[in-house]
N, C-alpha and C positions, 0 to 999 in steps of 0.2 A: 657736546661730547661725541667722540668718534664711535662708530659701531664696529669697525674692523680693528682688531688689536694686533700689535706686533707680536713676534714670537715671545714666549714666556721668559726666555733667557735674556731678552733685551734689557740693557742697562741704560738709564737715562739720567740727565742732570735734574736738579730740583725745578729749574725753569721749564724744561720739556715735560716733566712729570705733572707739573701744575697745569700746563696747557692741555694735556691729555684728559685730565679729570675735571677741568673747569674751576680750579681754585687758584689762589695766588701762590707764588713761591714761598711767601712767609707762612702760609698754611702748611705746606710740606714740611718746613723747618719746625713748626709748632708740633706737628704730629710726631716728629723725631724726638723733640724735647719731652713730649708726653708719653714716649715709648709706644706709640701706636704704629710706628713705621721705623724700620731699621735700614740704614744704608747697606748696600750689598758690595760696595767697593769705592774706590777713589780714582780720580783722574786729575793728577796734580793736586790742587787744593780742594777741588770740587768733589762732593760726595755723589755717588751714583746709586740709583734705586732700580729694583726690578719692577717693571710695569705691573706685573701681577700683584705685587705687594702694595703698590700705590692704589690700584683699583680696589683691593681688599680694604685698605685703610679708608678710602672714600666711602665705600659701602657701609663700613662700621660707623663712620662719622654720621652718615645719613640716618642710620638706625637710632643713634643717640639723640637725634633732634626731636 
């Protein structure tokens, strides 16, 4: 996991979001399905996510374990 974060308004794809928090892209999609994460936009067919939201979803998932 990285220690330096990009600006809060940064939007990333599920693949990059997964790399940032150390999970698979399928996990990002599962969080969306479970309404633990919401896409912030789209680029073509790809959903985009705010990094701050992805980090928050990852922290929440870790607390549930």
